[in-house]
C-alpha positions, 0 to 999 in steps of 0.5 A: 500500500502506497500512501501519498504524502503532501507537504504544506506548500505542494497543495498550491500547484495542484488542481483543486480536489473535486467535490464529488461525494464518494459512495459507500460500499454495499451494506451487505459487504461492509460494516455499518459503522458511521463514516467520516464527515467530508471535511475530515475526509479532505484532510486525510491522505488519498490512500486512506480514504477507502479504508475510513469509508468502510469504518475499519482499521486499514490493515483489518479492511485490507485482510477482510474486504472482498474486491469488487468484480470489475464491470465487463462488457461483452460484445454480441455480434449481430447476425448481419455483421458476420461475413463468411470468407469463401476463400479462407472458409472461416467466419470473420466477425465485424464489430457492431457498436450498436450491439453491446451488452453490459453485464455486471455481477454483484459480489455475494459476500455471504458464502453460506447462501451458496452452500445452503441450496446445494444438492448432494449430487452436485457436491459429490458426483461419485454418488450420481455415477454409482446410484444415478444410473450412469456408472461405466467404470471398471469391467463395465467399459469392456462390455458392448455398448447396448449392454451397459444400460442394463448393467446400470439398471441392475446396479451390478457395478458396483455390486453393493445392491447384490451384497445387501440382498445376499447378506441376510441370506448368508446370515440365515444359512450360516445360522441354520448350519450351526443348528444342524451341525451341517457339513462344509460341503452342504454349506458351500453348495447352499451358499453358492445356490443362493448367491446365483439366485440372489443375482437374478432376484436383484436384477429383477427387483431393481428393474421393477423398481426403476420401471415403477419409479421412472416418473419420480426418478425423472423429477429427482436430480440424482436419479434423472440420469437412470436408464429409463428416465434418460431414454436408454431403455424403454419401459417395455424393455425394462418390463421384459428384462425384469420378468426374465430375471424373475423367471431365472431366480425361480428356476435357480430356486427350483433346481438348486435348492432341494428344500421344498419349503423355500418355494413357499417362503419366496412367495411373500418376499416376491409380493412385498418386493413388487409392492415396495415401489408403490409404498412411497406414494402413500406411506412414510414407512417405505423403509420398513417395507424394504427392511422386511423384503431384505430381512426375509432373506434370513428365512430363505437362507435357513429354509434352504439349509433345511431348517423351517423357521415357522411350521404350521401343523408340520406342513413342510417336512424338514431336516431334524434340528435340535429340539432346543431350537424350536418352540411350539405353540397351540392355537384354537381356531374359530371352528374349534380346531387345534393349530400347532405352530413351531417356530425357531426363535433365534432365526426370528430374532436374526430376521428382526435384526437384519430387517432393522439394519436395512431400515437404518441404512436406507433411512440414511440413504433416503436423505440424499433426495430429501429436498426433491422428495418433499417437493415431489410429494414422495414419502419416506422416514427421512421426510417424516422425521427430518430433524429428528432422524438421529433419534430414530437411528439411535432407536433402530440401532438399539433394536438391532443390538437387542435382537442380536444379543437376545437371539444368540443361541449361546446365551440360552444354553 
């Protein structure tokens, strides 16, 4: 900073200082302290006048002040002022003095305004690539171009969706193997069969979900690039793809899974999965529906291994399991008949823990689209609780932990 010093006799040879008033800075960018009077400003060196106008100490003002953006002039060429040169093959622009646009952008000193309205997709583009339907990295880049939209529709890359569906099946299979003292060969065979079936089921479930949710996805900033909203896959093609994957999952279940009861346990899960995309239109507890769908894999895994979690009048013949693992109840029907229900409590507790775990992480996941869901009328636990979501998450964590501890067979021996 250079300060101009004037001696007492130097003012005689200088032209008189203009008496124009100096405008104060915008109140949004400077403090509202009282300014010096014009007479006091006239006695100050020229270099200090801008700082005194801001009402601050010169050094503090120099550090904190935001320099104003200079006014820029943009020349817009008129349509008739562009002449094409036939010899050079290029377009030369003639300056038209009558077509000038002057634009100046005000300086925004409040940085919180820019962050407050930001979207999760804009702040983290990786989320949009992975869950917004435009992920093409790793092995997907080596596939034919017309396959890529179906890979994106199925959430096969990255395989997070398959893992979240398969883990409850794996939990149920491992738990049933412990109850039955199964051989490692039977355990591996069942786990591989369920893994193949899970891949087909995951493809069908995600294709069906995106088909039903395509009108909502088109209005959401994070999901508007998914294959169906962006036009890469037609709704008809998505329906046939979902149907083919569902048939594949059913064939795997019939051929590779020897336990007959597994087919019956698959029916409620299929119905709940088909209902899931409609739940967000009229219920805030859509995450609970998803939790039941994903947690049901515990019952599927146990039944595939040979343990029937719930048996009514011994409907499904299953492999024998330890008597301590089953608890029998008898009910009297309206007609006076007796109904005998046998359940395996540890498997039901594991189902509750897995379902609660799914509700917990999907509630966090739903916060990505909270602003768009509120605007579009989509319901979820994130929309219902909003500011109190942490309390809900802590409650879900307590339920999950209690179910895991209380259902542990080792604590009941």
